[in-house]
C-alpha positions as CSV (number, residue, x, y, z in Angstrom):
1,M,10.7,-197.4,156.6
2,G,9.2,-200.5,158.2
3,E,8.6,-203.8,156.5
4,S,4.8,-203.3,156.4
5,K,5.2,-199.9,154.7
6,R,7.5,-201.4,152.1
7,R,5.1,-204.2,151.5
8,K,2.2,-201.7,151.2
9,T,4.0,-199.6,148.6
10,A,5.1,-202.8,146.7
11,L,1.6,-204.3,146.5
12,G,-0.3,-201.1,146.0
13,D,-4.1,-201.8,145.7
14,K,-3.6,-205.5,146.5
15,Y,-2.4,-204.7,150.0
16,G,-4.5,-206.4,152.7
17,Q,-6.3,-208.7,150.3
18,E,-6.1,-212.4,150.5
19,Q,-4.0,-214.3,148.0
20,N,-5.4,-217.0,145.8
21,I,-4.2,-220.6,146.2
22,F,-3.1,-220.7,142.6
23,P,-2.9,-217.7,140.2
24,W,-5.3,-219.4,137.8
25,L,-7.8,-220.6,140.4
26,P,-10.0,-217.8,141.9
27,I,-10.3,-219.3,145.3
28,T,-8.7,-217.7,148.4
29,K,-7.1,-219.6,151.3
30,S,-10.1,-218.9,153.6
31,Q,-12.5,-220.2,150.9
32,A,-10.4,-223.3,150.5
33,K,-10.5,-224.0,154.2
34,T,-14.3,-223.6,154.2
35,I,-14.6,-226.0,151.3
36,Y,-12.4,-228.5,153.1
37,D,-14.5,-228.2,156.3
38,V,-17.7,-228.7,154.4
39,T,-16.5,-231.8,152.5
40,T,-15.0,-233.3,155.6
41,R,-18.3,-232.9,157.4
42,G,-20.2,-234.4,154.4
43,A,-17.8,-237.4,154.4
44,W,-18.5,-238.1,158.1
45,I,-22.2,-237.8,157.5
46,G,-21.9,-240.3,154.6
47,I,-20.0,-242.7,156.8
48,G,-22.7,-242.4,159.5
49,I,-25.4,-243.1,156.9
50,L,-23.4,-246.1,155.6
51,V,-23.1,-247.6,159.1
52,A,-26.9,-247.1,159.8
53,V,-27.8,-248.8,156.5
54,W,-25.4,-251.6,157.2
55,F,-26.8,-252.1,160.7
56,T,-30.3,-252.1,159.4
57,I,-29.6,-254.7,156.7
58,V,-27.3,-257.0,158.7
59,I,-28.9,-256.8,162.2
60,I,-32.5,-255.6,162.0
61,G,-33.4,-257.2,158.7
62,P,-32.8,-260.9,159.7
63,A,-34.6,-260.3,163.0
64,F,-37.8,-259.6,161.0
65,G,-37.2,-262.5,158.6
66,L,-36.3,-260.3,155.6
67,W,-33.6,-262.6,154.2
68,G,-34.8,-262.5,150.6
69,L,-34.7,-258.7,150.2
């Protein structure tokens, strides 16, 4: 009997299903990767917005005489 057959008989109905990261957390490994990718992209978007706002305030603002704002 091969290893996959032994694993299939040992796991029963759970064979072929993804495992959760933690037993108490109902998130699979592929869902965790998706969450990680989305939050990483959101962080980079936030950094880009921060740079754009900083550039507007520090460079463009004084050029138009908006020192007091």
